[in-house]
C-alpha angles and dihedrals in degrees: 000000000000123000089257091055095046120114096005095151092046092052092046091049092050092049094047121104093230111132094223094053113114136149095261095049094043091050092049092050089051091052090055091045090053089056098044112025133058121235093259091049090051091051090052093045092050089062090062091070092062097033111028090176089067089066089057091050090053092045092052096042119116093215112116091221090057091048091051091047092049091054091052090044091054091048089048091051093050092048094046090050091055097038097044100037096093 
């Protein structure tokens, strides 16, 4: 990933209006994303913070690439929840 692409999920999380969003949590989520998601997957996922409906469009898509991404996204979410909860 280039410097411009780095930390996309962390930045999107910090800019979101979610009450639980904070620098520590956003940084932790980014750490997990770096381990589990490719750069292009992180770019796509970062858009979900601004447009949550987009995640539903991807989830309901019939494209195999979207189905594969959604499986990784679910695994990422479960891992981030466990890893970043404390």
